[in-house]
N, C-alpha and C positions, 0 to 999 in steps of 0.2 A: 801750117794753122798764120792765118795772116795777124796782123799786128792789131785790130781791132777786135780779135775773139779771144776769149779766156777758157782754160780747159778746167771741167769739174768733173770729178771722180770719185768713186766711193767701191770697199770691199763687200765682194759677197761671200759667203763659205760654200756655196754650191753654183753649178752652172746653171740651174733651172732658175735659181734665185736672181742669178745674173739675167738670164735671159726676161725674165719675170721683168724686171727693172726695165730693161731694156723697150719691153711694150708698153711699159706705163710712159715711158718718156714718148713713143711714140703716138701714142692715145692723146699724149697732152701737146704734140702740135710738132716735138722735133722731129728732124729726118733721119728716118731709119737707117740711110747710109752714113749718116754720119757719126754713129754711137760705135764704138769700138768695145769689144771685150776679150779681155787678153788673160792669162795667168800671171799671178805673182807669187811664188811658193806656192801654198797649197789652196790659195783664195782665187778669187776671180774677181777683176777689175773692170769696172764699165768707165768708160771715157768718152765724154763729152765736149767738142769744142762746141763754144756758143759764144754769142754777141753778149757784151758785157751786161745791158739790160734784161737779158733773160736770165743770167748766172744764178740771181737767187731761187727764182722759180724752178731752175733743175738741180740745185741742190737741196732744195726741199724735197722733190721728188725722190731722188738718188739718196739722200744722207737720212731721211727719215724712215724708209725703208732698211737702211743699212743698220741704222740704230735697232731696229725689231731683230734683223737679222743675228745682229750681236748678242742680242739679249736671249735669243732662241738658245744658241751657240752654249752661252755660260749657262743655262737653264739644263742643257743636254749635259755640260760637262759636270754640274753639281748632280744629277741622276745619277750619273756615273759611278761618285763619290759616294752616294749615298747607298747605291747598290751592292756596292762591292765591301760595304761596313753594316750587316743586320742591324746589329746590336743600336747602332746609333740612328738607323730606319727608323725601331719599332720605336726608339725615344720618342723622335722626331714625331710621330704618328701619336702618339699618346699625349704628346705634351699639344697638340693640335687638336686632339678630341678635349681636352681637360679645357682649352681656350674654348671651345666652340660650346660647350656644355655651360661654362661661366656665362658666355655672351648671351644663351637663349633661355637660363633661367634667371633671370633678373625680372625684378616685379616694377 
């Protein structure tokens, strides 16, 4: 990386998500051969060296989708936790049903 470039990177939970992020960067006009994907622990990291003036745009493309990935990962973890406690799942479903019933029967 030369002195006038900065690195932008984001973590993804799957190889497919990392490659999808790379494809979005390429569609946005970044050079395919400058985008690296490598493993760090259980995650995949997408790294892009770019000029300072393109940093915010690249970060917005990468980080926005990384946030979605993180939320998805947290959602699956919560679903796994609920699935292992059937009474808790039943209670949450009943609470959601009462809330929906209360919202739809307002006059």
